C-alpha positions in Angstrom: 78.0 111.2 131.4 78.4 110.6 134.4 80.9 108.2 134.4 82.7 110.7 132.1 82.6 112.8 135.3 84.0 110.3 137.7 86.0 108.5 135.6 88.0 112.0 134.8 87.5 112.9 138.3 89.7 110.2 139.8 92.4 110.3 137.4 93.0 113.9 138.5 92.8 113.0 142.0 94.8 109.9 141.4 97.7 111.5 139.9 98.2 114.2 141.9 97.2 112.9 145.8 96.5 109.1 145.0 100.1 108.4 144.2 101.7 110.2 146.0 99.9 108.7 148.8 100.7 105.3 147.2 104.4 105.9 147.4 104.5 107.5 150.8 102.8 103.7 152.2 105.4 101.5 149.6 108.7 103.9 150.3 108.0 103.0 154.3 106.9 99.0 153.8 109.8 98.5 150.8 112.4 100.9 150.7 115.1 100.0 148.6 118.8 102.0 150.5 121.5 102.8 148.2 123.8 99.7 149.1 127.9 100.7 149.0 130.6 98.7 150.0 132.8 99.5 152.8 135.1 101.9 152.8 133.7 103.1 149.2 132.5 106.6 150.8 136.3 108.2 150.8 136.5 107.3 147.0 136.4 109.9 144.3 135.4 108.6 140.7 137.2 110.6 138.0 134.1 112.8 136.5 133.7 114.9 133.6 131.8 118.3 133.5 129.6 118.8 130.3 128.4 121.5 129.9 126.8 123.1 126.7 126.3 126.9 126.1 125.1 128.6 122.9 126.1 132.3 123.4 126.8 132.6 127.1 130.3 134.5 127.7 128.1 136.8 129.6 127.5 133.6 132.0 130.5 131.7 131.7 133.6 133.1 133.7 131.5 133.1 137.1 130.6 130.0 136.1 133.2 128.2 135.3 134.9 129.9 138.5 132.1 127.7 140.0 132.8 124.7 138.7 137.1 125.0 139.5 136.7 125.9 143.1 135.0 123.3 143.9 135.6 120.5 146.5 137.0 117.4 144.3 140.3 117.0 143.4 141.6 118.4 140.5 143.4 115.3 138.9 140.0 113.4 138.9 137.5 115.7 136.9 137.9 117.6 133.8 135.4 120.5 132.4 134.5 120.2 128.9 132.7 123.2 127.5 130.9 122.6 124.0 130.2 125.7 122.1 126.9 124.8 120.4 128.0 127.4 117.0 128.5 130.6 119.6 128.3 134.0 117.5 128.8 136.5 120.7 132.6 135.8 123.3 132.3 132.5 124.0 134.7 131.1 122.2 137.2 134.3 124.1 136.2 133.8 127.6 136.2 129.7 127.1 140.3 130.9 125.6 141.2 132.4 128.6 140.4 129.2 130.8 143.0 126.8 128.0 144.4 124.5 130.5 141.4 123.9 133.0 138.7 123.9 131.1 138.7 121.8 127.3 136.7 123.3 124.5 134.4 121.8 122.0 133.5 123.5 119.0 130.5 122.3 117.4 128.3 123.9 114.3 124.8 124.7 115.5 122.6 122.0 115.7 120.8 122.3 119.5 121.7 120.7 122.9 121.2 117.3 122.4 123.2 117.0 119.5 126.3 119.4 121.8 126.0 117.2 124.9 126.4 114.3 122.1 129.8 115.8 121.1 130.8 116.7 124.4 129.9 112.7 125.5 132.6 111.8 123.0 135.4 113.8 124.1 134.7 113.0 127.6 137.5 110.7 129.1 136.5 109.8 132.7 133.7 107.3 133.9 131.0 109.1 135.1 129.5 112.3 133.5 128.2 115.2 134.7 125.5 117.3 132.9 125.1 121.1 134.1 124.0 124.5 132.5 125.5 127.6 132.2 122.8 129.5 134.2 123.2 127.5 137.8 126.0 127.5 140.4 127.0 124.4 142.3 127.0 124.0 146.1 130.8 123.6 147.0 130.4 119.9 147.9 128.0 119.6 145.2 130.3 117.1 142.9 131.4 114.9 145.9 127.5 113.9 146.8 126.5 113.5 143.1 128.5 110.7 142.9 128.4 108.9 145.8 125.7 107.1 145.2 127.6 105.6 142.3 129.7 103.3 145.0 126.3 101.2 144.3 126.8 99.0 141.1 123.0 99.3 140.9 122.9 102.6 140.6 123.3 104.2 136.9 122.8 107.9 137.4 122.2 110.6 140.0 120.2 113.4 139.6 121.1 116.4 142.5 118.5 118.6 144.4 117.8 122.4 142.8 117.1 124.9 144.8 115.1 128.1 143.2 115.8 131.5 145.0 111.9 131.0 146.5 113.2 128.2 148.3 115.9 129.7 150.8 113.5 129.7 154.3 112.7 125.8 153.3 116.5 124.4 153.6 116.1 124.6 157.5 116.8 122.0 159.3 118.2 120.3 156.2 121.9 118.5 155.7 123.4 121.0 153.0 127.5 120.7 153.4 126.3 123.9 156.0 123.8 124.9 157.4 120.9 126.9 156.7 122.9 130.3 156.5 124.9 129.3 154.4 122.5 127.3 152.1 120.6 130.8 151.9 123.9 132.6 150.9 124.5 130.6 148.3 121.3 130.8 146.5 121.4 134.9 146.8 125.1 135.0 146.1 124.0 133.1 143.1 121.3 134.9 142.1 123.2 138.0 142.3 126.3 136.7 140.1 123.8 136.3 137.9 122.3 139.5 137.9 125.5 141.3 137.8 127.1 139.3 135.5 123.6 138.9 132.5 123.3 141.6 130.1 119.9 140.3 130.2 118.9 140.7 133.8 115.1 141.2 134.9 113.5 142.2 137.9 111.9 139.1 140.6 110.0 136.6 139.7 106.1 137.6 139.8 105.3 133.3 140.6 108.2 133.1 142.9 105.6 131.5 145.3 103.6 129.3 143.0 106.9 127.8 141.0 108.4 127.2 145.1 105.5 125.2 146.3 105.2 122.8 142.9 109.0 122.3 142.5 109.3 121.6 146.3 105.9 119.1 145.6 108.0 117.8 142.9 111.3 117.0 144.5 109.4 115.1 147.1 107.5 112.9 144.3 111.2 112.6 143.6 112.3 111.2 146.7 109.5 109.0 147.3 110.3 107.6 143.8 114.0 107.0 144.5 113.8 105.6 147.8 111.7 102.5 146.3 113.9 102.0 143.3 114.4 104.9 140.7 113.2 108.5 139.6 111.6 109.2 136.4 114.2 111.6 134.9 116.7 114.4 136.4 117.0 117.8 137.3 119.2 119.3 134.5 121.3 121.6 135.9 123.1 119.2 137.9 122.3 115.1 137.1 125.6 112.3 136.3 125.5 109.1 134.5 127.7 106.1 133.9 129.6 107.1 131.0 129.1 103.2 129.6 125.0 104.3 129.9 125.0 106.9 127.4 123.3 106.4 124.5 123.9 109.4 121.8 120.8 111.7 121.7 118.4 112.3 118.6 119.2 115.7 117.9 115.6 117.0 118.4 115.7 115.8 121.4 113.9 118.2 124.1 114.1 116.9 127.2 117.5 115.1 127.8 117.4 115.4 131.4 114.4 112.7 130.9 115.3 110.7 128.2 119.1 110.0 129.5 117.9 108.7 133.0 115.4 106.5 131.6 117.2 104.8 129.4 119.6 104.0 132.2 116.7 102.6 134.0 115.5 100.4 131.0 118.7 99.1 130.9 118.3 98.0 134.8 120.0 100.2 136.9 118.4 102.9 139.4 118.6 106.5 139.1 118.3 107.8 142.6 117.7 111.7 144.0 120.4 113.2 146.2 118.6 115.8 147.8 122.3 116.7 149.9 123.2 117.5 145.8 123.0 121.5 145.7 122.8 123.8 142.4 121.2 127.4 142.9 119.2 129.2 140.3 116.1 131.7 140.3 112.6 131.1 139.4 111.0 131.5 136.1 110.6 135.2 135.8 106.9 135.2 134.6 103.5 133.3 134.6 104.5 133.5 130.7 108.1 132.7 130.8 106.6 129.2 133.5 103.6 128.8 130.7 106.4 128.1 127.7 107.9 125.8 130.0 105.4 124.4 130.9 104.8 123.3 126.9 108.0 122.4 125.9 108.0 119.7 129.6 104.7 118.3 128.0 105.6 117.8 124.4 109.3 116.9 125.2 107.4 114.1 127.5 104.8 113.2 124.7 108.2 113.1 122.1 109.6 110.5 124.6 106.9 108.2 124.3 107.8 108.1 120.3 111.3 108.0 120.9 111.2 105.1 123.7 107.3 103.1 123.0 109.0 100.4 125.7 108.1 102.6 128.6 104.7 101.9 128.1 105.5 98.0 128.0 104.9 96.8 132.3 107.7 94.1 131.2 110.3 96.0 129.9 109.6 99.6 131.7 110.9 98.2 135.9 109.1 101.9 137.0 105.8 101.2 134.2 103.5 102.4 137.8 105.7 105.2 138.4 105.8 105.9 135.0 102.4 105.5 133.9 100.9 107.4 137.2 103.4 110.4 137.1 104.3 110.9 133.1 101.6 109.6 131.6 99.2 111.3 133.9 100.5 114.0 133.6 99.6 114.1 130.1 96.1 113.1 130.5 94.8 115.9 133.2 94.1 118.6 131.0 91.9 116.1 129.1 90.2 115.1 132.7 89.8 118.3 133.8 88.1 119.6 130.2 85.9 116.5 130.5 84.9 116.7 134.3 83.8 120.7 133.6 81.9 119.7 130.6 80.0 116.1 132.1 79.2 118.9 135.6 78.0 121.3 133.1 75.5 119.1 131.5 74.7 117.3 134.4 74.1 120.1 137.0 70.5 120.5 137.4 69.9 116.6 138.1 72.1 117.1 141.6 73.6 119.1 143.7 77.1 117.5 143.7 77.3 118.4 139.8 76.3 121.9 140.4 78.8 122.0 143.5 81.6 120.9 141.2 80.5 123.5 138.2 80.4 126.1 140.5 83.8 125.3 142.5 85.6 125.3 139.0 83.8 128.4 138.1 85.5 129.9 141.1 88.8 128.1 140.8 89.1 129.6 136.8 88.0 132.6 137.7 90.4 133.4 139.9 93.0 132.2 137.7 91.9 134.8 135.2 91.9 137.3 137.3 95.8 136.5 138.7 96.8 136.3 135.0 94.7 139.9 134.6 96.7 141.2 137.5 99.6 140.1 136.7 98.9 141.4 133.2 98.4 145.2 135.1 101.6 144.7 137.2 103.6 144.5 133.7 101.9 146.9 132.1 102.7 148.9 135.2 106.1 148.5 135.3 107.4 148.9 131.5 105.3 152.4 131.9 107.6 153.4 134.4 111.0 151.8 132.3 109.9 154.2 129.6 108.0 151.6 127.3 104.5 151.3 126.8 101.7 148.4 126.3 102.3 145.5 124.8 105.1 146.3 122.4 107.6 145.9 125.6 106.4 142.4 126.6 108.4 140.9 123.6 111.7 142.0 125.3 110.8 140.8 128.8 109.3 138.0 127.7 111.8 136.7 125.8 114.6 136.8 129.0 112.4 134.6 130.8 114.0 130.9 131.1 112.4 128.4 133.3 114.5 125.8 135.2 112.2 122.8 136.4 111.1 119.7 134.5 108.2 117.8 135.8 
């Protein structure tokens, strides 16, 4: 039982502390810079922006206006919106943009099938994937495609800034100063709230989500520095068109499977923290929980779709993948093992008793936090004329997560 306790404890410690420490040392000793030919920084490659949408008519005008206003030569980019069997006014909205935005109509088949259809219609060398909900900074497209000047780079992921992150922008280069970046976040949030029929109050878990997301982006930056990231931010990422492989129709995480296939093909996928997209945090713990479940399910699915990821010789970033992705899948079971072992060993040594007490306090605080949110949501529902749990489904269905880990 002691072996179970220590093996599980060290697994958890390695995934969340040991692996980041290893990355920091690795990035300092053997960084892998992006190497671009002289003069390539001024080039603007042809890009196809692909946006899959289902019943997004209420969001599309603001989103398309945002994309059309980007600081990028109009003759070097095309915008393709794939309507995934939309039954609202999506097609009517797109008709107003005829001539500047291409429309692809497909029967409802899910996001992966819609992306496949969009790529099939794309004519440019670089594919840029985006969602209807977020907005881009004015220079986001230029920054996103800049690393492709290095022939070894097959994909680039930008940085997603949540509305709860505005204070962290200070001192960072964003194509403007801190106030401009914060203004983009606020403006994007206001546009979505005004134009979204399903607008909702502020997030009840913004601080926690913001902290976790900053940690996750820090890991991505380190992984990019030593070679490749292990996925992309679905709101803003790009890929060389020749590296795109049609996705299985049931794919859950296209923004992990697509970049990892580029890595398996021998190319780098890098993180550019100057290419900004803006969004808001998940509405509440339920929305974040659903996002996490979806992410974990997607990571398991990818192991079935691409078993080569588990083979050291076939996967150039095998150590990173095992440590970051597979490790996250193991951690929940390791936590259960640590708790069970602590319970069994608590009377044998003070170390195990202390470990058990610490876990009880931690889980108790988590339960208390969940109860506080439950109570807060009941009060909000009552104030809005709804009562009890009957008010929950409408509220919960609105919260969509934004972060893939």
